[in-house]
C-alpha positions as CSV (number, residue, x, y, z in Angstrom):
1,X,17.9,66.8,23.0
2,X,18.9,68.2,26.8
3,X,19.4,65.0,28.9
4,X,21.6,63.9,32.1
5,X,21.9,60.4,30.2
6,X,25.9,59.8,30.3
7,X,27.1,58.6,27.1
8,X,29.8,55.3,26.3
9,X,29.6,55.8,22.6
10,X,27.8,58.0,20.2
11,X,28.3,57.6,16.2
12,X,26.4,59.1,13.6
13,X,24.7,57.3,10.3
14,X,23.3,58.1,7.4
15,X,19.7,57.9,6.9
16,X,17.7,57.1,3.4
17,X,14.7,58.3,2.4
18,X,12.2,55.5,2.2
19,X,10.3,54.2,-0.9
20,X,7.5,52.1,-1.5
21,X,7.4,51.3,2.1
22,X,11.2,50.1,2.7
23,X,13.9,52.2,4.0
24,X,16.3,49.2,2.7
25,X,18.7,49.0,5.4
26,X,19.0,47.3,8.4
27,X,20.6,48.3,11.6
28,X,22.7,46.0,13.7
29,X,24.0,46.5,17.1
30,X,26.7,44.6,18.3
31,X,26.0,45.1,22.5
32,X,29.5,43.1,23.5
33,X,31.7,46.0,21.8
34,X,28.8,48.6,21.8
35,X,29.2,48.9,17.8
36,X,26.7,49.0,15.1
37,X,27.1,48.8,11.5
38,X,24.4,49.0,8.6
39,X,23.3,46.5,6.3
40,X,21.4,46.9,3.4
41,X,18.2,44.8,2.4
42,X,18.3,43.3,-0.8
43,X,16.5,42.7,-3.2
44,X,16.3,38.9,-2.2
45,X,15.5,39.6,0.9
46,X,11.9,40.9,0.0
47,X,11.4,38.5,-2.8
48,X,12.0,35.8,-0.2
49,X,10.8,37.2,3.3
50,X,8.7,40.7,2.5
51,X,9.7,42.2,5.8
52,X,8.4,42.0,9.2
53,X,8.8,38.2,10.5
54,X,10.3,37.2,7.3
55,X,13.6,39.9,7.4
56,X,13.8,39.0,11.3
57,X,13.8,35.3,10.5
58,X,16.1,35.7,8.4
59,X,18.6,37.9,9.9
60,X,18.3,35.3,13.3
61,X,19.4,32.4,10.9
62,X,22.2,34.1,10.2
63,X,23.0,35.0,13.9
64,X,22.9,31.8,15.7
65,X,24.5,28.1,15.1
66,X,22.5,24.7,15.5
67,X,24.0,24.5,19.6
68,X,22.6,28.2,20.6
69,X,20.9,28.9,23.4
70,X,18.7,31.5,24.3
71,X,21.2,33.0,26.7
72,X,24.4,32.9,24.0
73,X,25.9,36.3,23.3
74,X,25.3,35.5,19.5
75,X,21.5,34.9,20.1
76,X,19.7,37.8,18.3
77,X,17.0,39.8,19.2
78,X,15.2,41.0,16.2
79,X,12.4,44.0,15.3
80,X,11.1,45.0,12.4
81,X,7.9,46.2,11.6
82,X,7.0,45.5,7.7
83,X,6.7,47.6,4.2
84,X,2.9,48.6,5.3
85,X,4.1,48.7,9.2
86,X,4.4,52.5,8.5
87,X,1.4,53.9,7.1
88,X,-0.5,56.4,9.7
89,X,-3.4,55.6,8.3
90,X,-4.4,52.4,7.2
91,X,-6.2,50.6,10.1
92,X,-4.2,48.3,12.2
93,X,-0.5,49.1,10.7
94,X,2.8,50.3,12.1
95,X,2.9,46.8,14.5
96,X,6.3,45.5,14.9
97,X,7.3,41.8,15.1
98,X,10.0,40.7,18.0
99,X,12.1,37.6,17.3
100,X,14.3,35.3,18.8
101,X,15.1,32.1,20.4
102,X,13.2,31.6,23.1
103,X,14.2,30.4,26.7
104,X,11.0,28.5,26.5
105,X,11.0,26.5,23.7
106,X,14.5,26.8,22.1
107,X,13.2,27.3,18.9
108,X,12.6,31.0,16.9
109,X,9.4,32.7,18.9
110,X,7.8,35.5,17.1
111,X,5.5,37.8,18.8
112,X,3.7,40.8,16.9
113,X,3.2,43.7,18.8
114,X,1.7,47.3,18.4
115,X,3.2,50.8,19.6
116,X,4.9,53.4,18.3
117,X,8.2,51.9,18.0
118,X,8.3,49.7,14.6
119,X,7.2,53.3,12.1
120,X,9.6,55.1,14.4
121,X,12.5,53.1,13.6
122,X,11.4,52.5,10.1
123,X,11.5,56.5,9.8
124,X,14.8,56.9,11.3
125,X,16.0,54.4,8.2
126,X,15.9,51.1,8.9
127,X,13.0,48.3,8.1
128,X,14.3,46.2,10.4
129,X,16.6,46.0,13.7
130,X,18.9,43.2,14.9
131,X,20.7,43.3,18.8
132,X,23.1,40.6,19.5
133,X,26.2,40.2,21.8
134,X,25.8,40.7,25.8
135,X,26.9,44.2,27.3
136,X,29.1,43.8,30.2
137,X,26.8,46.8,32.3
138,X,23.2,47.8,32.0
139,X,22.9,49.6,29.0
140,X,20.4,51.7,27.0
141,X,20.4,51.8,23.5
142,X,19.0,55.0,22.0
143,X,18.7,55.5,18.1
144,X,17.7,59.0,17.4
145,X,16.0,59.4,14.0
146,X,15.9,63.1,14.2
147,X,19.7,63.7,15.0
148,X,20.6,61.1,12.9
149,X,22.9,59.1,16.0
150,X,23.2,56.2,17.6
151,X,23.9,55.9,21.0
152,X,24.5,53.6,24.3
153,X,23.9,55.7,27.3
154,X,24.4,54.7,31.1
155,X,21.2,54.1,32.8
156,X,20.5,57.2,35.2
157,X,21.1,56.3,38.7
158,X,17.6,57.3,40.0
159,X,16.0,55.0,37.2
160,X,13.1,53.7,38.6
161,X,13.0,49.3,38.5
162,X,9.8,48.2,37.4
163,X,8.6,49.3,33.2
164,X,6.0,51.9,34.2
165,X,8.4,54.0,35.5
166,X,11.3,53.5,33.3
167,X,9.2,54.2,30.1
168,X,8.1,57.4,32.1
169,X,11.3,58.5,33.0
170,X,13.1,58.0,29.8
171,X,10.0,59.6,27.7
172,X,11.0,62.7,30.1
173,X,14.5,62.6,29.5
174,X,14.7,61.6,25.6
175,X,11.5,63.2,24.7
176,X,11.3,66.4,26.6
177,X,8.4,68.9,25.3
178,X,7.8,66.0,22.4
179,X,7.1,62.7,24.4
180,X,5.4,61.9,21.1
181,X,8.3,61.6,19.1
182,X,9.4,58.7,22.0
183,X,9.0,54.7,21.9
184,X,10.3,53.0,24.5
185,X,11.1,49.1,24.9
186,X,12.1,47.7,27.9
187,X,11.1,44.8,30.6
188,X,11.2,44.6,33.9
189,X,13.0,42.5,37.4
190,X,10.2,39.7,36.6
191,X,12.0,39.1,33.1
192,X,15.2,38.5,34.9
193,X,13.9,35.8,37.1
194,X,11.4,33.8,34.8
195,X,11.4,31.8,31.0
196,X,8.5,34.2,29.8
197,X,9.5,37.8,30.4
198,X,7.9,40.0,27.5
199,X,8.7,42.7,26.1
200,X,6.6,46.2,26.9
201,X,6.6,48.8,23.7
202,X,5.6,52.2,24.9
203,X,3.1,54.4,22.7
204,X,2.4,58.6,23.8
205,X,-1.1,58.9,24.9
206,X,-1.8,62.7,24.5
207,X,-5.0,63.0,25.7
208,X,-4.4,61.3,29.4
209,X,-1.0,62.7,28.9
210,X,0.5,59.4,30.1
211,X,3.3,56.7,28.6
212,X,1.3,53.5,27.4
213,X,2.2,49.9,26.7
214,X,1.4,47.2,24.0
215,X,3.2,43.8,25.0
216,X,5.2,41.3,22.5
217,X,4.4,38.9,25.5
218,X,4.9,35.5,24.1
219,X,7.9,33.0,24.8
220,X,10.6,35.2,26.8
221,X,11.4,38.2,24.6
222,X,11.6,40.2,27.7
223,X,13.9,37.7,29.2
224,X,16.4,37.6,26.1
225,X,16.3,41.6,26.3
226,X,17.3,41.4,30.0
227,X,19.6,39.1,29.8
228,X,21.7,41.3,27.3
229,X,21.6,43.7,30.1
230,X,19.2,45.8,28.3
231,X,17.5,48.5,30.2
232,X,16.0,50.0,27.8
233,X,15.7,50.6,23.9
234,X,14.8,53.7,22.8
235,X,14.0,55.5,19.1
236,X,13.2,59.1,18.6
237,X,11.1,60.1,15.5
238,X,9.5,63.1,14.2
239,X,5.9,61.9,15.1
240,X,4.7,64.3,11.7
241,X,7.1,62.2,9.5
242,X,5.1,60.0,8.2
243,X,6.2,60.0,4.6
244,X,6.1,55.6,3.1
245,X,6.4,57.2,-0.4
246,X,3.5,54.8,-1.8
247,X,4.0,53.5,-5.8
248,X,0.8,54.1,-5.9
249,X,-0.4,57.1,-3.6
250,X,-3.8,57.5,-5.1
251,X,-4.8,53.5,-5.1
252,X,-3.6,53.8,-1.5
253,X,-5.9,56.8,-0.8
254,X,-9.1,54.7,-2.3
255,X,-8.5,51.8,0.0
256,X,-7.5,53.5,3.2
257,X,-10.8,55.1,3.2
258,X,-12.7,52.2,2.7
259,X,-11.7,49.9,5.2
260,X,-11.6,53.0,7.9
261,X,-14.8,53.9,6.7
262,X,-16.1,50.4,7.3
263,X,-14.7,49.5,10.8
264,X,-16.3,53.4,11.9
265,X,-20.0,52.5,10.6
266,X,-20.0,49.1,11.4
267,X,-17.6,48.3,14.9
268,X,-20.3,49.7,17.0
269,X,-23.3,47.2,15.4
270,X,-20.6,44.4,15.8
271,X,-18.0,43.9,18.4
272,X,-17.7,47.0,19.5
273,X,-13.7,46.8,19.7
274,X,-13.6,50.8,20.6
275,X,-15.8,50.2,23.6
276,X,-14.7,47.1,24.6
277,X,-11.5,45.7,22.5
278,X,-11.2,41.9,23.0
279,X,-13.4,41.8,26.5
280,X,-16.5,40.9,23.8
281,X,-15.1,37.6,23.4
282,X,-15.3,36.6,27.5
283,X,-19.4,35.7,27.7
284,X,-19.4,34.2,23.9
285,X,-16.6,31.7,24.6
286,X,-18.4,31.2,28.6
287,X,-21.4,30.5,26.3
288,X,-19.7,28.0,24.0
289,X,-18.1,26.1,26.5
290,X,-14.7,27.9,25.5
291,X,-13.6,29.7,28.5
292,X,-10.7,28.1,30.6
293,X,-11.4,27.3,33.8
294,X,-9.4,25.3,36.4
295,X,-6.2,24.4,34.4
296,X,-8.8,24.3,30.9
297,X,-10.9,21.3,32.9
298,X,-14.2,23.1,31.8
299,X,-15.0,25.5,29.1
300,X,-17.1,27.3,31.6
301,X,-18.1,28.5,34.8
302,X,-21.8,30.4,36.4
303,X,-19.5,33.3,37.6
304,X,-18.2,34.1,34.2
305,X,-20.4,36.7,34.2
306,X,-18.8,38.4,36.7
307,X,-15.6,39.2,34.5
308,X,-17.6,39.9,31.3
309,X,-17.5,42.8,28.6
310,X,-20.3,45.0,30.4
311,X,-18.2,44.6,33.7
312,X,-15.2,46.0,32.0
313,X,-17.1,48.5,29.7
314,X,-17.8,49.9,33.0
315,X,-14.1,49.3,33.8
316,X,-12.4,50.9,30.8
317,X,-11.9,55.0,30.5
318,X,-13.3,56.4,28.1
319,X,-11.5,58.3,25.5
320,X,-9.2,57.8,22.3
321,X,-7.4,54.3,22.5
322,X,-5.4,53.5,19.4
323,X,-2.2,52.4,20.2
324,X,-0.9,53.4,16.3
325,X,-1.2,56.1,14.6
326,X,-4.7,56.4,12.5
327,X,-6.5,53.3,13.6
328,X,-10.1,53.2,13.7
329,X,-10.0,50.3,15.6
330,X,-9.2,52.0,18.7
331,X,-9.2,49.2,20.9
332,X,-6.5,49.8,23.4
333,X,-8.5,50.3,26.4
334,X,-7.1,51.0,29.9
335,X,-8.8,51.6,33.6
336,X,-7.1,54.6,35.3
337,X,-7.3,55.7,39.1
338,X,-7.1,51.9,40.1
339,X,-6.2,51.5,43.3
340,X,-3.7,48.9,43.8
341,X,-4.0,46.1,46.9
342,X,-0.4,44.4,47.1
343,X,3.0,45.0,45.9
344,X,5.2,47.7,46.2
345,X,2.6,50.2,44.1
346,X,0.3,49.2,47.3
347,X,-2.3,52.0,48.4
348,X,-0.9,53.5,45.3
349,X,-3.8,54.8,42.2
350,X,-2.4,53.6,38.4
351,X,-3.4,53.5,34.9
352,X,-3.1,49.7,33.8
353,X,-3.2,48.8,30.1
354,X,-6.0,46.5,29.5
355,X,-6.9,44.1,30.3
356,X,-7.3,42.1,26.9
357,X,-9.7,38.5,26.7
358,X,-6.2,36.1,27.2
359,X,-5.5,38.2,30.6
360,X,-8.7,37.8,32.0
361,X,-9.4,34.0,31.0
362,X,-5.3,33.2,32.0
363,X,-5.2,35.2,35.3
364,X,-9.1,35.2,35.7
365,X,-11.2,32.2,34.7
366,X,-8.2,29.5,34.2
367,X,-7.2,30.1,38.3
368,X,-10.6,29.6,39.2
369,X,-10.6,33.6,39.9
370,X,-14.3,35.3,38.6
371,X,-13.0,39.2,40.5
372,X,-12.2,41.7,37.9
373,X,-10.3,43.8,40.2
374,X,-8.0,40.7,41.2
375,X,-7.4,40.5,37.0
376,X,-6.6,44.3,36.8
377,X,-4.5,44.0,39.3
378,X,-2.6,41.3,37.9
379,X,-2.1,42.9,34.3
380,X,-0.6,45.8,36.2
381,X,1.6,43.4,37.9
382,X,2.5,41.4,35.2
383,X,3.3,44.2,32.8
384,X,5.5,46.1,35.6
385,X,7.4,43.3,36.2
386,X,7.8,42.3,32.2
387,X,5.9,39.4,32.7
388,X,3.7,37.4,30.2
389,X,-0.2,36.9,31.5
390,X,-0.8,34.0,29.1
391,X,1.9,32.2,30.8
392,X,1.9,33.3,34.1
393,X,-2.1,32.6,33.5
394,X,-2.0,29.1,32.1
395,X,1.6,28.0,34.4
396,X,-0.1,29.7,37.8
397,X,-3.4,26.9,36.7
398,X,-1.0,24.2,36.5
399,X,0.9,24.7,39.7
400,X,-2.6,25.1,41.8
401,X,-4.8,21.8,40.1
402,X,-1.1,19.8,40.5
403,X,-1.6,20.9,44.5
404,X,-5.6,20.1,44.5
405,X,-4.5,16.7,43.0
406,X,-1.9,16.1,45.8
407,X,0.7,16.5,43.6
408,X,2.4,18.7,45.5
409,X,1.9,20.2,48.7
410,X,-0.9,22.7,49.2
411,X,1.5,24.7,51.3
412,X,4.3,24.6,48.9
413,X,4.1,28.5,49.4
414,X,4.5,28.5,53.2
415,X,2.1,31.7,53.9
416,X,-0.6,30.6,51.5
417,X,-2.5,28.1,50.6
418,X,-2.3,27.4,46.9
419,X,-5.5,26.2,45.1
420,X,-8.0,27.7,42.8
421,X,-9.6,30.6,43.5
422,X,-6.6,31.9,45.9
423,X,-6.1,35.7,44.4
424,X,-3.5,35.8,47.5
425,X,-1.3,33.0,46.2
426,X,-1.9,34.5,42.3
427,X,-0.6,37.7,43.4
428,X,2.2,35.9,45.6
429,X,3.4,33.9,43.1
430,X,3.9,36.8,40.4
431,X,5.4,39.1,42.9
432,X,7.5,36.4,43.8
433,X,8.9,36.0,40.4
434,X,9.8,39.7,40.2
435,X,12.0,39.0,43.3
436,X,13.1,35.7,41.4
437,X,13.0,34.0,44.6
438,X,10.8,31.4,46.5
439,X,7.8,28.9,44.6
440,X,7.4,32.2,41.9
441,X,11.1,31.4,40.7
442,X,10.1,27.5,40.1
443,X,6.6,28.9,38.6
444,X,8.4,31.4,36.5
445,X,10.1,29.0,34.2
446,X,7.6,27.7,32.4
447,X,5.1,24.1,32.7
448,X,7.7,22.1,30.6
449,X,10.1,22.4,33.6
450,X,7.8,22.5,36.4
451,X,6.9,18.9,35.4
452,X,10.7,18.0,35.7
453,X,10.6,19.7,38.9
454,X,7.9,18.1,41.0
455,X,8.8,15.0,39.7
456,X,12.5,15.5,41.1
457,X,11.1,17.4,44.5
458,X,7.4,15.8,45.5
459,X,7.8,12.3,43.5
460,X,4.2,13.7,41.3
461,X,3.0,11.1,38.4
462,X,4.3,12.1,35.4
463,X,1.8,10.7,33.0
464,X,-0.9,12.7,35.3
465,X,1.6,16.0,34.7
466,X,1.9,15.5,31.2
467,X,-1.9,15.0,30.8
468,X,-3.0,18.1,32.2
469,X,0.7,20.2,32.1
470,X,-0.8,22.7,29.4
471,X,2.4,23.0,27.0
472,X,3.6,22.2,24.0
473,X,6.8,22.5,22.3
474,X,7.7,24.1,25.7
475,X,5.1,27.6,25.4
476,X,2.1,27.3,27.4
477,X,-1.0,27.5,25.9
478,X,-3.2,30.7,24.8
479,X,-6.7,30.5,26.3
480,X,-9.3,28.5,24.5
481,X,-10.7,25.1,25.5
482,X,-10.2,22.9,22.3
483,X,-11.5,19.6,23.9
484,X,-14.0,19.8,21.3
485,X,-12.5,21.5,17.9
486,X,-10.2,19.0,16.2
487,X,-9.3,21.6,13.8
488,X,-8.1,24.2,16.7
489,X,-6.2,21.6,18.6
490,X,-3.9,21.1,15.4
491,X,-4.0,24.9,15.2
492,X,-2.4,24.7,18.1
493,X,0.3,21.2,18.1
494,X,0.7,22.0,14.3
495,X,1.9,26.0,14.9
496,X,5.4,26.6,14.9
497,X,6.3,28.6,17.8
498,X,4.0,26.8,20.2
499,X,0.6,27.0,21.1
500,X,-0.6,30.5,20.2
501,X,-4.0,31.3,18.8
502,X,-2.6,33.5,16.1
503,X,-1.8,30.8,13.9
504,X,-5.1,29.3,13.6
505,X,-8.2,30.2,15.3
506,X,-10.6,27.8,13.8
507,X,-12.9,26.8,17.0
508,X,-16.4,28.7,15.5
509,X,-16.0,27.3,12.1
510,X,-15.3,23.5,13.5
511,X,-17.2,23.5,16.5
512,X,-19.9,25.4,16.5
513,X,-20.7,25.9,12.3
514,X,-19.3,22.4,11.6
515,X,-17.9,23.6,8.2
516,X,-14.6,21.1,8.1
517,X,-16.8,17.9,8.8
518,X,-13.4,16.3,7.3
519,X,-10.0,15.6,7.6
520,X,-9.1,17.3,4.3
521,X,-11.3,20.4,5.1
522,X,-9.5,20.4,8.2
523,X,-6.1,19.9,6.1
524,X,-7.0,22.8,4.0
525,X,-7.7,25.3,6.9
526,X,-4.8,24.6,8.6
527,X,-3.0,25.2,5.5
528,X,-4.5,28.5,4.9
529,X,-5.5,30.0,7.8
530,X,-2.1,29.7,9.1
531,X,-0.4,31.2,6.1
532,X,-3.1,34.3,6.1
533,X,-2.4,35.3,9.7
534,X,1.3,34.9,8.8
535,X,0.9,37.6,6.5
536,X,0.0,40.0,8.9
537,X,2.8,39.5,10.5
538,X,5.6,40.0,7.5
539,X,3.9,43.0,6.9
540,X,3.8,44.8,10.0
541,X,0.0,44.6,10.5
542,X,-2.6,43.9,13.1
543,X,-5.0,41.2,12.6
544,X,-8.0,42.3,14.2
545,X,-8.9,44.9,10.8
546,X,-9.6,42.2,9.2
547,X,-12.4,40.3,10.9
548,X,-13.2,41.2,13.8
549,X,-15.5,44.2,12.1
550,X,-16.9,42.6,8.7
551,X,-18.5,44.3,5.9
552,X,-22.1,44.0,6.3
553,X,-22.6,41.6,3.2
554,X,-19.8,39.1,4.1
555,X,-22.2,36.0,5.7
556,X,-23.6,36.2,2.0
557,X,-20.1,35.5,0.2
558,X,-18.5,31.9,-0.6
559,X,-16.3,31.9,2.2
560,X,-17.3,34.0,5.1
561,X,-14.5,33.0,7.7
562,X,-12.1,34.0,5.1
563,X,-13.7,38.0,4.8
564,X,-13.0,37.8,0.9
565,X,-13.7,41.8,0.7
566,X,-10.9,42.4,2.9
567,X,-8.8,39.8,1.5
568,X,-9.3,42.2,-1.9
569,X,-8.2,45.2,0.6
570,X,-5.1,44.4,1.3
571,X,-4.2,42.6,-2.1
572,X,-4.5,46.3,-3.0
573,X,-2.9,48.1,-0.1
574,X,0.1,46.1,-0.4
575,X,0.3,46.8,-4.2
576,X,-0.5,50.1,-4.2
577,X,2.5,50.5,-1.8
578,X,5.1,48.2,-3.2
579,X,4.6,48.3,-6.3
580,X,4.6,44.4,-6.4
581,X,1.3,44.1,-8.1
582,X,-0.4,41.0,-6.1
583,X,-3.4,39.6,-5.3
584,X,-4.7,37.2,-2.4
585,X,-3.4,33.9,-3.5
586,X,0.0,36.1,-3.9
587,X,0.0,36.8,-0.2
588,X,-1.1,33.6,0.8
589,X,2.4,32.4,-1.2
590,X,4.5,35.6,0.4
591,X,3.3,33.4,4.1
592,X,3.8,30.1,2.6
593,X,7.6,30.8,2.1
594,X,8.4,32.2,5.5
595,X,6.2,29.7,6.8
596,X,8.4,26.7,5.7
597,X,11.6,29.1,6.5
598,X,10.8,29.2,9.4
599,X,9.7,25.4,10.2
600,X,12.9,24.3,8.2
601,X,14.6,27.0,11.3
602,X,13.2,24.6,13.8
603,X,15.1,21.6,12.5
604,X,18.1,23.3,12.8
605,X,17.4,24.1,16.6
606,X,16.2,20.3,16.8
607,X,12.9,20.4,16.6
608,X,10.5,20.6,13.7
609,X,9.2,16.9,13.5
610,X,5.8,15.0,14.3
611,X,7.0,14.4,17.8
612,X,7.4,18.2,18.5
613,X,3.6,18.8,17.3
614,X,2.1,16.3,19.6
615,X,-0.3,18.3,22.4
616,X,-1.3,17.2,26.5
617,X,-4.2,14.8,26.1
618,X,-6.2,17.3,28.1
619,X,-6.4,19.7,24.7
620,X,-7.3,16.8,23.6
621,X,-10.2,15.1,25.6
622,X,-11.4,14.8,29.4
623,X,-8.6,13.8,31.5
624,X,-10.5,12.2,34.6
625,X,-13.6,10.9,35.1
626,X,-14.7,14.0,36.7
627,X,-14.5,15.6,33.5
628,X,-16.0,13.2,31.6
629,X,-19.1,13.2,34.2
630,X,-19.5,17.2,34.1
631,X,-20.3,16.8,30.0
632,X,-21.6,13.3,30.0
633,X,-24.3,13.4,27.9
634,X,-21.9,15.1,25.4
635,X,-19.0,12.9,25.8
636,X,-21.4,9.6,25.7
637,X,-23.5,10.6,22.7
638,X,-19.9,10.7,20.9
639,X,-18.4,7.4,21.7
640,X,-22.0,6.2,20.0
641,X,-22.2,8.1,16.8
642,X,-18.6,9.0,16.4
643,X,-16.4,5.7,17.9
644,X,-19.7,2.9,17.4
645,X,-19.3,2.0,20.9
646,X,-22.4,1.3,23.1
647,X,-21.5,3.6,26.5
648,X,-24.6,2.4,28.8
649,X,-22.5,-0.8,30.1
650,X,-19.1,1.0,30.4
651,X,-17.8,2.2,33.8
652,X,-16.8,5.8,33.5
653,X,-13.6,5.1,33.7
654,X,-13.9,2.5,30.5
655,X,-15.6,5.7,28.8
656,X,-12.7,7.7,29.6
657,X,-10.1,4.9,28.3
658,X,-12.9,4.9,25.1
659,X,-12.9,8.1,24.3
660,X,-8.8,8.8,24.7
661,X,-8.1,6.2,21.9
662,X,-10.7,7.6,19.6
663,X,-9.7,10.9,19.9
664,X,-5.8,10.5,20.0
665,X,-6.3,8.4,17.3
666,X,-8.1,10.9,15.6
667,X,-5.6,14.1,15.9
668,X,-2.8,11.2,14.6
669,X,-5.1,11.5,11.5
670,X,-5.8,15.1,11.5
671,X,-1.9,15.6,11.9
672,X,-1.7,13.1,8.6
673,X,-3.7,15.2,6.4
674,X,-2.2,18.7,7.7
675,X,1.3,17.5,6.2
676,X,0.1,16.0,3.1
677,X,-1.4,19.4,2.4
678,X,1.3,21.8,3.5
679,X,3.8,19.7,1.5
680,X,5.8,18.0,4.6
681,X,6.8,14.0,4.9
682,X,4.9,12.0,7.2
683,X,7.1,13.1,9.9
684,X,6.4,16.7,9.3
685,X,9.2,17.6,7.2
686,X,9.0,20.2,4.2
687,X,9.5,18.3,0.9
688,X,12.3,19.0,-1.3
689,X,10.1,19.8,-3.7
690,X,7.9,22.1,-1.7
691,X,11.3,24.5,-0.7
692,X,12.3,24.2,-4.8
693,X,9.0,25.6,-5.2
694,X,9.0,28.4,-2.8
695,X,12.8,29.5,-3.6
696,X,14.0,28.0,-0.2
697,X,16.6,25.9,-2.1
698,X,18.9,29.2,-2.5
699,X,19.1,29.8,1.1
700,X,22.6,28.4,2.3
701,X,22.1,25.0,4.5
702,X,18.5,24.6,4.1
703,X,18.7,21.8,2.2
704,X,21.2,20.0,3.9
705,X,18.2,20.2,7.0
706,X,16.4,17.4,5.0
707,X,18.7,14.7,4.6
């Protein structure tokens, strides 16, 4: 490697051969002293936590104390891919999971992300990485899996500030004529000035000769990264090194072939992920009244077609778009030669990764904006500045509604009017976030803290803001309207890290198909689905191959929502690699152990009880009379059939009140049912016998938190 990088410190290390998906080593980096140590991965770690999110939580648990906050040096940023994350062929393998104490929630956040970093870290000899401490000056950490060295470097003086420029430059410097050997993790200036900074994980697109990104977006991982004075984390590995040495190579070969072949044959007949990725969801959500519009007030809009899948299919560049090697889903689409209209890149033509559905809905419809080019530009700047598009969209929509309701002045931004549909206001907020100034800096603190600020500065109505401020546990809602799905209200409110759909996406099963008519049915789903989705995070996998492309005979099975054939394939995949013979029920037990440990971890950090699982009322039902009137026939019918009330002689105001009483009561009954199914107390705390059943009583300090 020939670079102009100035090394502050450089060390050699001894790699270990990967066996059965594990390197059996953890790399711990102390930024304060610029030192490192290598710890052994014990059999107990594997048995209790598997890898990925499990390893991350274990490392973080041991790094922090009860009073540790996100910006304390001892807060660790942990990255792991899990034992299946290095497989070069199985669809969706190769993901990383990032975990830290969140600046938004003050509890552990976990974020699943694609790109090459996870596999390259494994092939460099490490199952997990823990970064703690805080550097006195800006630093780049370089893990060289080809030369087996770990270096701390001063950033070059000509290094750009934004993430795109940083990644492109460092890929050139560290990769030379082998850009595919490099993966860069970086953030951007917006992460320094907000609480919802993201991490960009790079992969090199050989066909386009471009470095590209997937994002660990949720909860402020990038904010922690930049607070530690990390400019970038770089790993180098031989792209041809893909030996995970599975326990049963022939069994692995068979299940790889089955799943890859199915995706290749059926994707074009189903969701067309290889053509449009998750953009296929937008018209579906709009048709079923689930597309967040104007801060989740409504679930559809007559202009929804302007940001639908056909629009983005035209804008997406054609070509191979797999963010990890060998994945047949190929859903990581991009827009090329896009002309930027504002900010520091104004007038330049750029490549933009995405947008995904969450971005389309978040910075688009939820802000009352139905312009695909605006969405693409917001996507570009959020990545460049290191900002989570979901939090940006939901927080901006909240601010817009507060202005429209007169809770704050519409002229709070001076140069533009803050209102739904204002592209100028939305873009200016993002640019201000990057500069750490103006109203954008306020929005960048997130919805939870905006409520405090608006009450103190403008005397805003606190009760109204609590109803319409779409956050839970401090994390902004991802982009689905949940008013007509009690199960999905629980899927958001009972999620460990806050309202993110990756734990339980149950809207269609509940609202459209009515597969869960009883509380017990909903509780069972809110047990099984979070456990199953957790399994992907502890093994380094993307969930899209599980249920976005399904077998042709799937609807004929007893539980099509679970995709039973795929459950068997994943059990085969896990057994073939690790040698730990498992069936689908065993995989659920793996996750249940990690899931309950994270709930206890929340307790350690001062969260994790029933009060923390409460959601804003807009997640449950219509807050205002206008919202009620927009779906009056539906709500009147529900009052009559479900609540047993005659709405005919009630005013709209009275109907809003009665519906609210009924729906809030339903949510509390749901919490009761879910806690019981999960083996938790009525206050949402795991019971002693549940933790003993899972073996978590072996961990020092766990049982003490139940007292």
